C-alpha positions as CSV (number, residue, x, y, z in Angstrom):
1,M,61.4,1.0,-28.2
2,G,63.1,-1.9,-26.5
3,A,62.1,-5.5,-25.9
4,F,61.2,-4.7,-22.3
5,Q,58.4,-2.3,-22.8
6,I,56.3,-2.8,-19.7
7,G,54.0,0.2,-19.4
8,V,52.3,1.6,-16.4
9,F,50.1,-1.4,-15.8
10,G,53.1,-3.7,-15.8
11,M,54.9,-1.5,-13.3
12,V,51.9,-1.6,-11.0
13,V,51.7,-5.4,-11.2
14,I,55.5,-5.7,-10.4
15,I,55.2,-3.3,-7.4
16,V,52.2,-5.2,-6.0
17,V,53.8,-8.6,-6.4
18,A,57.1,-7.4,-4.9
19,S,55.2,-5.9,-1.9
20,L,53.2,-9.2,-1.4
21,L,56.4,-11.2,-1.6
22,A,58.1,-8.9,1.0
23,G,55.1,-9.3,3.3
24,L,55.2,-13.1,3.0
25,A,58.9,-13.1,3.7
26,R,58.4,-10.9,6.8
27,E,55.7,-13.2,8.1
28,W,57.8,-16.3,7.5
29,I,60.8,-14.8,9.3
30,K,58.5,-14.0,12.3
31,T,57.3,-17.6,12.5
32,K,60.9,-18.8,12.6
33,E,61.8,-16.6,15.5
34,K,61.5,-18.2,19.0
35,P,59.5,-16.1,21.4
36,E,61.0,-15.3,24.8
37,V,59.3,-17.1,27.6
38,D,59.4,-16.1,31.2
39,L,60.0,-19.2,33.2
40,S,60.5,-17.6,36.7
41,G,56.9,-18.6,37.8
42,V,57.3,-22.1,36.4
43,E,60.5,-22.7,38.3
44,G,58.9,-21.6,41.6
45,R,56.0,-24.0,41.0
46,I,58.4,-26.9,40.2
47,E,60.2,-26.2,43.5
48,K,56.9,-26.2,45.4
49,I,55.8,-29.4,43.8
50,E,59.1,-31.1,44.7
51,N,58.7,-29.9,48.3
52,L,55.2,-31.4,48.4
53,E,56.4,-34.7,47.0
54,D,59.0,-34.9,49.8
55,R,56.3,-34.2,52.4
56,I,54.1,-36.9,50.9
57,R,56.9,-39.4,51.0
58,V,57.4,-38.7,54.7
59,L,53.7,-39.0,55.4
60,E,53.6,-42.3,53.5
61,A,56.5,-43.6,55.5
62,I,54.7,-42.6,58.8
63,V,51.4,-44.2,57.8
64,T,52.9,-47.4,56.5
65,D,55.1,-47.8,59.6
66,K,54.0,-50.8,61.8
67,G,54.6,-48.7,64.9
68,Y,52.0,-46.2,63.7
69,D,49.4,-48.9,63.4
70,L,50.1,-50.1,66.9
71,K,49.9,-46.6,68.3
72,K,46.6,-46.1,66.5
73,K,45.2,-49.3,68.0
74,I,46.3,-48.2,71.5
75,D,44.8,-44.8,71.1
76,D,41.5,-46.4,69.9
77,L,41.3,-48.3,73.2
């Protein structure tokens, strides 16, 4: 008999350890992968927000205009 006499119990231990290491390696590889993200909805919302910001700028310009204040005073009379 040789120096590497493992036996049935030793073989079972080696198989279990090898399968556990393979499972750990598989999970580690999964965590390193970047998931695909669908940004089509986000891009539409960003465009909508930008349009709203432009409209707010226009409204702010109208409200802070001195002519607007004068027109309001005339309308209030």
